[in-house]
C-alpha positions in Angstrom: 2.9 49.1 56.4 2.0 50.5 53.0 1.7 47.7 50.4 0.9 47.7 46.8 0.0 44.4 45.1 -0.7 44.4 41.4 -3.8 42.5 40.7 -5.6 41.8 37.4 -8.3 44.3 38.2 -6.6 46.8 40.5 -3.5 47.8 42.4 -3.9 47.0 46.1 -2.4 49.5 48.5 -2.0 48.6 52.2 -1.1 51.4 54.6 -0.2 50.8 58.2 1.3 52.5 61.2 4.4 50.4 61.5 7.6 51.9 60.1 6.2 55.3 59.0 4.4 54.8 55.7 6.4 51.7 54.8 5.6 50.7 51.2 5.6 47.4 49.4 4.7 46.8 45.7 4.1 43.2 44.8 5.4 42.2 48.2 8.7 44.0 47.5 9.6 47.0 49.8 10.1 50.2 47.8 10.6 53.9 48.7 11.0 57.2 46.9 11.7 57.0 43.2 11.2 53.2 43.3 7.6 53.7 44.5 6.9 56.1 41.6 8.4 53.7 39.1 6.5 50.7 40.5 3.2 52.6 40.3 3.8 53.8 36.8 4.6 50.2 35.8 1.4 48.9 37.5 -0.6 51.7 35.8 0.3 50.1 32.4 -1.9 47.2 33.4 -4.8 48.9 35.2 -6.3 52.3 36.1 -7.8 51.0 39.4 -6.3 51.0 42.9 -7.6 49.9 46.3 -6.2 51.5 49.4 -6.3 49.2 52.4 -5.6 50.7 55.8 -6.1 50.1 59.5 -7.6 52.5 62.1 -4.1 53.2 63.4 -2.8 54.4 60.1 -1.8 58.0 60.0 -3.8 60.1 57.5 -0.5 61.5 56.1 0.4 57.9 55.0 -3.0 57.4 53.3 -2.8 60.8 51.7 0.8 60.1 50.5 -0.4 56.9 48.9 -3.3 58.7 47.2 -1.0 61.4 46.0 1.5 58.9 44.5 -1.4 57.1 42.8 -2.6 60.4 41.3 0.9 61.1 40.0 0.9 57.7 38.3 -2.4 58.6 36.7 -4.7 56.0 38.4 -8.3 57.0 37.6 -10.2 55.0 40.1 -9.1 54.8 43.8 -11.3 53.1 46.4 -10.8 52.4 50.1 -11.0 49.3 52.2 -12.6 49.6 54.6 -14.7 52.4 53.2 -14.3 55.7 55.0 -17.1 56.2 57.6 -20.0 58.2 56.4 -20.7 61.4 58.3 
């Protein structure tokens, strides 16, 4: 599941393996153009986002989330859990 929850300080993005790259924004399922509109709306309140993911999450889902956040002009994107250091 891929979830976006608008918080006071950041947009929370959860990405999971169930339903390929399923997306929710503020607990509402969105896709395609709705995702873009939801992120642009959230961007009016904050420039920060947190991407939450599980080890089973495909990288294409995480990358898709980051791409959409970049298109919406989020300036600060962090990951939870942090990516392993190599």
